[in-house]
N, C-alpha and C positions, 0 to 999 in steps of 0.2 A: 310313336301314342302319348296325346297332353294326357297328364296326371290325372283331370277330371276325367276324363274317358275312363281312362284305367280303374279308376275309384269307383265310377260308377256302375263297369263290369262287374268289378266285385260283387257290388251289392246287388246286381240284376241276379249273376251268378250261384249266389247264399240264397237268396231269397229261391228261385229255381229246382236249388237243393231242397231246402226246409217243407216245400210244397211237394216234391217229390217223396223225400223221404217219413213226410203226410202222411202219402196216396198210400205207402208199402204197409205201414201199419195199418192203414183201416183196408184196406183189400186182398194186400198178398199181393198186389204185383210191383213190382223191384224197380228200385230206386235207376240201379247203374248206365241201363240204357238209354233213359234218357239224360243225363247225365252225359254219356258219351257222346251222345247226336246233339246236342249242346254245343258243344265242344266244336263238332266238325264244324258247325254251323258259325259258332266263332271266326274260325282258321278261316272261313270262306272270306268274313268280313275285314281281316284281319291284314295288311300288305305284306305281312313277313313273320315267320312263324321264328325265325334262326336264333333268337336270343331265347329260343323257350329247350335248344339245348344248354345254355349256361346253368342254367336252375333245374336241370332235371336231377343232376346226383344227387342234389338238396334236399330237395320235396321229395323224393326219394324216402332219404335215410329220416327227414323229420315225419314225414307219414309211417316208416314201420316201427321210428323209436316210439312214437307216442300214441300209437291202436294198440302194438303188440304192448307196452304199459297200460293202457285202459283192458283189454282183456285178460292180461293176468291179475287185475284186481276183481273178475268177477269171478273167477276157478279157485275151487276147494282145493288149499295144500293136500291134505290125505289124499282125494281122489287120484290130483297130479303126481303124486310119488308112487301112484299102485298103478299108472296109467302108463308112463312113461317108457318101461323096458319095453312094454310092449308095442308102443306106438311107433319104437324110434325101430326095431322089425318090422312094425306092418310098414313103415315110413321107408326103409332102407328097400324096403322088397318092391315099392312098389317105383323109387324114384330107379332101381335098376332095371325094373321093365320096361320104364318110358323109357328110358338110355337108348336102350337094346334097338326100342321100335324104330320113333326119331332119328336115331342114328342113319339104320337101316333105308328110310321115308328121306332124308336128308340128301343124302348119297345120292340115291334114284334121282329126287328132285335135281340136283347139283348137272347131273347124267345128262338128262332127256331135256329138261325144262329153262336148265338155267345156261347150257352149251357149256358146261364146266367152266363154272366164272370163279364155285369153288374152289379153283384148282384142279391140275388138266389131267389126264388119265394117259400113261405110256399108251401108246399104239401096240397091241397086240397082248396086254396084260389088262385084270379085271378093278384092280387097284394103286391109286396114288396117295401117297404120302398126306399130301395136303389137304388136298379132297374129303380123305377120311378123317383126319382129323377137324377138320372145317363143319362136317356130319356130327362130330362125334359133341364136339363145341356146341353146336345147334341144339345137339337131345340135353344137354348139358343146362344148355339157358332157361329148356322151357320144363325141368324136372320137379319142380316144384311150383306149388302151390302160395297162393300169395295169402299171406294175413291179413294185408288192407284190405281185401276182400270179404275174406273167408269170417273173418271175426265178426264186422255188422250185420254180414247174414244170420249166421249163426245166430246172435243175440238176440236179433227176431225171428228165429223157428220158434216150436215146440219140440223140440229137441230134448230125450233126455241126455240126462247130468255126462255118462259115459262118452256117446259120440261127439259132444259139447267139446268135455275136454281132450277128446284125441283128434278132430278136429286143430283145433288151436296151436296145441303140441306139433301135429304136423307142418301146421305152415311154420312155426317156428324154428324147424328141422328144417325143412326143403329149403329155408330163407339160407342159412349154411351149406346147406349141399349143392346150392346152385351156384352160388358163389366160389365156390373154393375148387368143385370139381372143374368151373370152365377156367380161373384162374390158371388151375394148376394144368389145363389141356395147352393151353395156351404158353406154358413156361413149356412144357413139352416140345413142341411147336417151333418155339422159339432155339431149343437145345437143338432140333436136329437143322435147323439154317444156321445155326452156331455151335459147334459138338462142342466149345470148351464149356457150357456152359448144361449138356446132358442130362450127365450125372444124376442120381437118385433121386426118380421121377417118381418111383413108386414111394419113397419115404415121406419125398416132401407133400405128396397125398395124405396119408398116414398120419404125418406127423400135421398135417394143417386142419382136417379135422379134426383131429383128436382135443387141439390145441385151439381152437378156436370153441371149443363145446365146453372141455371144462372153463378156461378162462373165463366165459362169458358168462357161465352158470355163478361162478363165484364170484366173479364181483357183483350180480344182481343181489346174491341171496346176502353177502357183508355189505352190500350199500343197504340194502334193505333193512337188516339189521339195526343198523349204524343211523338210520336216519329217524326208523320205528321210537329210538334212545331220546333224536333232537329234537321231535314231535311234541315226547312228554312235556318240555319245555315250553310250548307256545301254550299263550290267555286259550280258554276255552272259550268257544263261538257262541256268541250273543245269540240270541232268538231272532232278536230283530237291528237292523242297523240303523240306528239314528243321529250317529257323529262319524269322523274321519277315524276317529279313536276305536271303533269300535271293527274296522272292517283289519280282517285276520288274513296275513298274503301265504298261510300254508299252501296252500293251491299250485297260485305259481312258483310257488321255491320248488318245491315236490317234481313240478315238469321242468324246471332245470337244472335241478339234480338228476332227475331223470337220463339229461339228454348229455350231463354232463360223464353220465358213470356212460352211458352208450360210448360216447368221442372215445372217452378211456380206454375202453375195452377195448376199443377197433384200435387204436395206436398199442396195445399192449400184446395185441398180435391174436386176440377171442374177439369174439362176435357180438356183435352192439345189439342186436337183435333177442338173440337170449336174456343178454343181461338184461334191457330194458323188461322181456317179461318177466326174467324171475326178480326184478326187485315191485312189478307190481304187486306180484305170485304175495312176496312180503307184508305190504301191503294192504291189500285184500283181506290178511289174515292175519294182522296184530293180533287177535285175542289166543290167537294158538300158540302161541310164544307163553304163557303165561308158567311155563312151568322153568324158566330162563329169569334168574333168584330178579334185576331188574324190571320183568314187566311184569311180576307176577302182581303187584297190589296198585298196579296202575297201566293197567294196558292200554294199548291203542288203536281204537279201530278205526282206523283211516281210512280203509275202503270206500265205508258209506258216509264221510263226511265229504268226501272227495270225487264219489264215483259223476257225479253230478257235471260238474265245470270239466273235469277229463270226460267225460265223454262229449261234451261240446265242443271240446276243441278237435277231438275224434272227427266230428260228425264235419267239421272245418275243412280238414286236410282231406280224408274222402272223397268229400265233393267235389274241391279243386284238382283231386290227383283225377279224376275220370275225366275233369272236364282236363284236363292236360292231354292224355291218352287221346280225347277225341281229336285235340289238334294237333297230334304230332303225327294222326295215322295217314299218310296219302293214297286214297281209294283207287287201284288197279285193280281191272278184273280177277288179272292172273293170280295177283296175289288174296284178293279178297276170297277167290273158290280152293285156293291152298288154304288159307288158312281156318275156311268152315270144313274142307275134308280132313287138314291134322289135328282140328279140334273131336273131330269123330273118332277120329285112331286113342285120342285120351281116352276119352270116357272108356274106353272098348279096354286098355293099356289098364284104366285104373281098377274098373270094373273087374279085370284078369285077373290083380293080385289082391286083391280081397277077398275076392272067391278062395285063393291059394290060403290065406292065411289068419281071417276069418271065419271059417266054413264053422265054426264049433262057436262062435259064438251068437246063440240066437237074434237076441238084441239087439246086436249090430246088424246081423244080416238082414233083418228086419225091414232097415231104412236104408237096404245095400241099392236102390238105385237111386236114392238122393244123396249118397256118400259118393256116388256115381260121377254123379251132374256137379259136384263141388268142386270142378278142378281148378277154381281160377289162376291165370298165370299173374302175372303182375311190376311189383316195383324192382324188385330182383332181378328178373327177367329182364324187365324195359332197361335196365342201368347196366348190366354185363353186356348187351349187345350192342354198346357203344365199343367196348373195351377194342374189338380187332383195328377198327380203325385210328384208333390213338397209336396202336403200338405196327402201323404202316402195313395191315394185312386187309387188302381192297376186296372185299365179299359182297359184288353187289347183291341187293336183295335182300338179305340176311335180314338186317336189322325191321323193314319194312316187314317182312315175314314174322316176325318175332311179335310185333306190334299189332298184327293182322291177328294172331294165335290169341296173346292177353285179347284183345278185344271178343272177342267169339271165345275165346274160352267164359269171359265172363258171362258176356248174353247167354250161356249153355247153365250157368251158376243160377243164373239170375232165372232162367225158367224153370230147372228144375227145382227151385226152391218154392217158387210158386203153383206149380202143380204137387208140392207137398203139402204146402200151407192150403190149397183148396181141398183136400185129399182127405188134411184133418178135421178139417170142416163136417165134413160129410161124418167121417166114422164117429164124432163126438157131440152129437145132437145138441142142441140146448136143453136144458133140464128144464120142467113144468112144473109150477110147485099145485099140488094136490091142495084146493081152497074144497 
């Protein structure tokens, strides 16, 4: 494709994304379905989308880092500390129920719809090892919500702060679950194929989850505190920029530091998504660290200074991510119908898990229909769905089925947020002044 065509297309996509975002703000009609359809239209006029496979992991990682960092800056650190233990428990319960449901469904789909293409089942037996583990992998890939979708949606909804904090924490936790569980299942399958590598699968799982959580959180918190200290040395922003000397580059340097933390955390065995979230959390709550002597006299409120710039970067990445999803999806009737069916099951499983774990919390139960619909799958699911083929496992339809569920779960979240927004307008009529 010619360079000028690429630049023109980027401009058109950005403008349409801006218009769709404004429609969401004004009417409550979500922008995500428009962007997915736009991606499908773009793919139709593109000679080949093969090059998208190359950029997929980089776009996914970049979007996760920036969107979680931006989301972290809007959270209140005291509320996060209060909600994290319960959030982890609720999220774990939801993940377990979801994986169980999807494993059963995936196994049945493999047998009755895909002609055992995910692994054959020996004659006279009910289970085949590869078929079972492939179905388990399918469940793990789709067990978590996407922070790239949840955070922009939540920011535009009039949710109570507790629900907003929970949904953000959940999306960060489940990114870890999706990656660690999926990789571990493939490791177990490789161990069955190669007995020399089969030992310690359960310990790999537990160590992997604990290690990724702890390293990511520690790196994010320490990195945030160090960067707050560095920001104290930056010149104070002027109200009006009249020359090049008035420009302060702390926004772009902060974003660069976030990306470095994400990469360093991943290279050290941690979770970059949690590192980015905690980094944003610390910067957005700079004044809360006044008890530290070095911050007492000169606290830095980085969040209020940077939210506009980081929000714009987050908007760009979110826009192009949904367009990308639309471009890589190949609409086949069988895959579309299965995607709709599985999305419906995910709503039921999510509703059940919340009824079990949140039944005593009246404020959360009040928003149960919305919480049940906010189940979008996204970046992590799309990324791990590509792993089996890179390791030599030929599981036809799996990647397209995962993408189908991603798209329809995003649409379900968009519809749920729209219905919730409309109901809030009905319940809260505009106040009239007495003249």
